[in-house]
C-alpha positions in Angstrom: 71.9 34.2 63.9 73.9 31.0 63.4 77.6 31.5 64.0 80.5 29.9 62.1 84.0 30.4 63.6 87.2 29.7 61.7 90.6 29.9 63.4 93.1 32.0 61.5 96.5 30.2 61.2 99.1 31.9 63.3 96.4 34.5 64.2 97.1 37.5 66.4 95.9 41.1 67.0 97.3 42.2 63.6 95.3 39.6 61.8 92.5 42.1 62.0 92.0 44.6 59.2 93.5 48.1 60.0 95.7 47.1 62.9 99.5 47.2 63.1 101.9 46.4 65.9 105.6 46.2 66.7 108.0 45.7 69.6 111.7 46.2 70.6 114.1 45.2 73.3 114.4 48.5 75.0 116.4 47.1 77.9 113.7 47.4 80.6 114.4 43.7 81.5 118.0 43.4 82.3 120.0 40.6 80.8 117.3 39.8 78.3 117.4 39.8 74.5 113.6 39.5 74.2 111.2 42.4 73.3 110.0 44.3 76.4 108.2 47.3 74.8 105.4 47.2 72.2 102.7 49.1 70.5 99.3 48.2 69.0 98.0 50.8 66.5 94.8 51.2 64.6 94.8 53.2 61.4 91.4 54.6 62.3 89.9 55.6 65.7 88.4 52.7 67.7 85.5 52.2 70.1 87.3 50.8 73.1 86.5 49.4 76.5 88.3 47.8 79.4 88.0 45.8 82.6 90.6 46.1 85.3 91.9 44.8 88.6 89.7 45.2 91.7 92.8 45.2 93.8 92.7 48.3 96.0 96.3 49.0 95.0 96.2 49.9 91.3 99.2 50.6 89.0 99.5 54.0 87.4 98.7 52.6 83.9 95.5 51.0 85.2 94.3 54.4 86.5 95.2 56.1 83.2 93.2 53.6 81.2 90.2 53.7 83.6 90.1 57.4 83.2 90.0 57.2 79.4 87.6 54.3 78.9 85.2 53.6 77.5 85.8 55.8 74.5 85.2 56.2 70.7 88.6 57.6 69.8 91.3 55.2 70.9 94.0 54.3 68.4 97.1 53.2 70.4 98.1 50.9 73.2 101.7 50.9 74.5 102.7 48.2 76.9 105.9 47.1 78.6 107.2 44.2 80.6 109.9 44.1 83.3 108.4 46.9 85.4 104.9 47.1 86.7 105.0 50.9 87.4 102.9 50.1 90.5 103.3 51.6 94.0 105.5 54.1 92.2 103.9 57.4 93.5 103.4 60.5 91.6 106.4 59.7 89.4 104.7 56.5 88.3 101.6 58.4 87.1 103.8 61.0 85.3 105.7 58.2 83.6 102.5 56.4 82.5 101.1 59.5 81.0 104.4 60.3 79.3 104.5 56.7 77.8 101.0 57.2 76.4 101.9 60.7 75.0 105.1 59.3 73.4 103.2 56.5 71.8 100.7 59.0 70.5 103.4 61.2 69.1 105.0 58.1 67.4 101.8 57.2 65.7 100.7 60.9 65.1 97.4 60.7 67.0 95.8 62.7 69.8 97.6 62.0 73.1 94.2 61.3 74.7 93.7 58.5 72.1 96.6 56.4 73.6 96.4 53.8 76.4 99.2 52.3 78.5 99.8 49.0 80.3 102.7 47.6 82.3 103.7 44.3 83.9 106.6 43.2 85.9 108.1 43.9 89.4 106.1 46.1 91.7 107.7 49.1 93.5 110.1 50.2 90.9 110.1 53.3 88.6 110.2 52.9 84.8 113.6 53.7 83.3 112.1 56.4 81.1 115.3 57.3 79.3 115.4 53.9 77.6 111.6 53.7 77.3 111.8 56.9 75.2 114.5 55.6 73.0 112.7 52.3 72.6 109.4 53.9 71.5 111.2 55.8 68.7 112.7 52.6 67.4 109.5 50.5 67.2 108.6 49.6 63.7 104.9 49.0 63.1 103.6 46.4 60.6 100.8 44.1 59.9 103.1 41.3 60.9 104.1 42.8 64.2 101.5 41.2 66.4 103.7 38.2 67.3 106.5 40.5 68.5 104.0 42.5 70.6 102.8 39.3 72.2 106.4 38.4 73.2 107.0 41.9 74.5 104.4 41.6 77.2 105.7 38.3 78.6 107.3 38.0 82.0 107.7 34.5 83.4 105.5 33.2 80.5 107.2 30.4 78.6 105.0 30.8 75.5 103.2 33.7 73.8 99.4 33.5 73.9 97.7 34.6 70.6 94.6 33.9 68.6 92.5 35.3 65.7 89.2 34.1 64.4 87.1 34.9 61.4 83.3 34.9 62.0 80.8 33.8 59.3 83.2 33.8 56.4 84.8 37.1 57.1 81.8 39.1 58.3 84.1 40.3 61.1 87.3 39.2 62.7 88.6 39.2 66.3 92.2 38.9 67.4 93.7 38.7 70.8 97.0 38.4 72.8 97.4 37.8 76.5 100.2 37.4 79.1 100.0 35.7 82.4 101.8 33.0 84.3 102.1 33.9 88.0 100.0 36.1 90.3 96.9 34.8 88.5 93.6 34.7 90.2 91.8 37.5 88.4 88.9 39.5 89.7 88.3 41.1 86.3 90.3 39.7 83.5 93.9 38.6 83.4 97.3 40.1 83.9 97.3 41.7 80.4 95.0 41.0 77.5 94.4 43.0 74.4 91.7 42.3 71.8 91.2 43.8 68.4 88.2 43.6 66.1 87.1 45.2 62.8 83.4 45.0 63.9 81.5 48.2 64.6 80.1 48.1 68.1 78.4 50.7 70.3 80.6 51.9 73.2 78.4 51.0 76.1 77.4 47.7 74.6 81.0 46.8 74.0 81.8 47.4 77.7 79.0 45.0 78.7 80.1 42.3 76.3 83.7 42.5 77.5 82.7 42.1 81.1 80.5 39.1 80.1 83.5 37.5 78.3 85.8 38.1 81.2 83.4 36.5 83.6 83.3 33.2 81.7 87.0 33.1 80.8 89.7 34.9 82.7 87.6 35.3 85.9 87.4 31.5 85.9 91.2 31.0 86.0 93.5 30.5 89.0 97.2 29.8 89.0 98.2 30.7 92.6 95.2 32.7 94.2 97.2 36.0 94.0 95.6 39.0 92.2 97.7 41.6 90.5 97.9 45.4 90.8 98.1 45.6 87.0 95.3 43.4 85.6 94.2 45.1 82.3 91.9 43.8 79.6 91.2 46.1 76.6 89.2 45.7 73.4 89.5 48.0 70.4 86.9 47.9 67.6 87.8 50.0 64.5 84.6 49.2 62.5 86.4 48.4 59.3 84.2 45.4 58.7 81.5 48.0 57.9 78.7 46.0 59.6 75.6 47.6 61.0 76.8 48.9 64.3 76.2 46.2 67.0 74.0 46.9 70.0 71.5 45.0 72.1 68.9 45.3 69.4 70.9 44.0 66.4 71.0 40.5 65.0 74.8 40.3 65.3 74.8 40.9 69.1 74.6 37.3 70.1 77.1 36.2 67.4 79.6 38.8 68.5 79.3 37.8 72.2 79.8 34.1 71.3 82.9 34.9 69.2 84.4 37.2 71.9 83.8 34.5 74.5 85.6 32.0 72.3 88.7 34.2 72.0 88.8 35.0 75.7 88.3 31.4 76.7 91.1 30.3 74.4 93.5 32.8 75.9 92.4 32.1 79.5 93.1 28.4 79.1 96.5 29.3 77.6 97.3 31.4 80.7 96.3 28.5 83.0 98.3 26.0 81.1 101.3 28.2 81.2 101.1 28.8 85.0 104.5 29.2 86.6 106.2 25.8 86.9 103.0 24.1 85.6 103.1 20.7 83.9 99.3 20.1 83.6 96.2 22.1 82.8 93.3 21.5 85.2 89.7 21.8 83.9 86.9 21.8 86.5 83.3 21.3 85.3 80.6 21.9 87.9 77.0 21.0 86.9 73.8 20.7 88.7 74.3 23.8 90.9 71.4 25.9 92.2 72.5 29.0 90.3 75.3 30.3 88.1 77.1 32.1 90.9 77.2 28.9 93.0 78.5 26.9 90.0 81.3 29.5 89.4 82.4 29.8 93.0 82.5 26.0 93.4 84.5 25.4 90.2 86.9 28.2 90.9 87.5 27.1 94.5 88.4 23.6 93.3 90.7 24.8 90.6 92.5 27.1 93.1 92.9 24.6 95.9 96.6 24.0 96.7 95.8 20.5 97.9 93.9 19.7 94.7 96.7 21.2 92.6 99.4 19.2 94.4 97.5 16.0 94.2 97.1 16.4 90.4 100.8 17.2 90.1 101.6 13.9 91.9 98.9 11.9 90.0 97.4 11.1 93.4 93.7 10.3 93.1 93.0 11.7 96.5 89.5 12.9 95.4 88.4 13.8 99.0 90.3 17.0 98.5 88.0 18.0 95.6 84.9 17.3 97.7 86.3 19.3 100.6 87.1 22.3 98.4 83.5 22.2 97.0 82.1 22.0 100.5 84.0 25.2 101.6 83.4 27.1 98.5 80.2 28.8 99.6 78.0 26.9 97.1 75.2 24.7 98.3 76.6 21.1 98.3 74.7 18.0 99.6 76.9 15.0 100.2 74.1 12.5 99.4 73.5 14.0 96.0 77.0 14.6 94.7 78.7 12.8 91.8 82.4 13.1 91.0 84.7 11.8 88.2 88.3 12.5 87.2 89.3 12.1 83.6 86.0 10.4 82.9 86.5 7.8 85.7 83.6 7.8 88.2 84.7 8.0 91.8 81.7 9.1 93.8 78.0 8.5 93.1 75.4 9.9 95.5 77.8 9.7 98.5 78.9 6.2 97.7 82.5 5.8 96.7 83.1 3.7 93.6 85.8 1.2 94.1 88.1 2.0 91.2 91.7 1.0 91.2 94.0 3.9 92.1 96.4 2.8 89.4 93.9 3.4 86.7 93.0 6.9 87.9 96.6 7.8 88.6 97.5 6.8 85.0 94.8 8.9 83.6 95.9 11.9 85.7 99.4 11.7 84.1 98.0 13.3 81.0 98.7 17.0 80.2 95.0 17.9 80.8 93.2 16.6 83.9 89.4 17.1 83.8 87.3 17.1 87.0 83.6 16.7 86.6 81.4 17.4 89.7 77.7 17.2 89.5 75.9 18.7 92.5 72.5 17.4 91.3 70.7 20.4 92.9 69.8 22.6 90.0 70.5 23.4 86.3 73.4 25.8 86.5 76.9 25.0 85.4 80.3 26.6 85.1 83.9 25.7 84.1 87.1 26.9 85.7 90.7 26.3 84.8 93.9 26.1 86.8 97.2 24.2 86.8 99.2 21.9 89.0 101.4 23.3 91.8 105.0 22.2 91.4 108.4 22.7 93.1 109.3 24.8 90.1 106.6 27.4 91.1 108.3 27.9 94.5 111.8 28.2 92.8 110.6 30.8 90.3 109.0 33.0 93.0 111.7 32.5 95.7 114.3 34.0 93.4 112.1 36.4 91.3 114.1 39.6 92.0 117.4 38.1 93.1 
């Protein structure tokens, strides 16, 4: 099936039929007037799936969601910023379960139909007294998606939201994400929530979400640190009344393509908003022997501190890129490798092209720096995203809790 994607202006999770959201400033983040506690609610039960951090240390909310997903009866997600509720012992698990139960009570749904997510400082317990008061005061509306997106932000400088309509309203997908530091996902991103009115089989939805994560959030690196709280959840309420999507239906490929589009948009937004970042880095690897080689090569280059600092300084020290590719684990043959930065060819089959450094440096001053590396060994390709490494990143993280 051919797919036509239209971006919905100011789109967010509540641009999708049947979803409401809201948020408040509960006071979890001290000295902040911004929202820090929010709810996404579906008027009808949803098929839902998730992917989560592979960090051996998992926050209590992650464990709660893993125990409840995939499922066909999810209606509520409650999320907070300011406290990760990670490495918080038995009390942390009790608080996560209570948050979910309170959100369920607020929306009058079964407690088992509620999911919970947290982000913020590790090793602290949630201030449940103000969390309880905050949940009661949240007002849900079809315009509340933007407030929810702001409520999950930590060091993010901008909210990250999108909604698309597929094939003239056949179905809609909306999404919000947060992430700025501690971003080198091994599943999805720090937090990402996706809504859709498509009807999708539970197990098939899980597979499609994993596929989307692999080509988007799993190809992003800000600082090579992975989080204890990485959570990516999709809720499908079926209000588009399409034939239920599974591997045998005509809509399967179209839904996957649309989901990939939403996730890639959000992943790039996370990379561009990396802590202290001034530039988005896009690394395109082609000609790899296989897809895994292409992915690991692209991701290694995007994550390299030396590449990131060179790009910050507009320094066309392209040897750092080749060195990162060579240590990535992918098959790389010097005599076959081509490299360009911002469309300017620098290496062709192991012969350096004498391009003036000034021309390349000027091109690298743009907000988006594109690296193209052709290994000329096969047909596989992959794209990864990152950001430059700045003094501001060090400043943010040196004073994070003080």
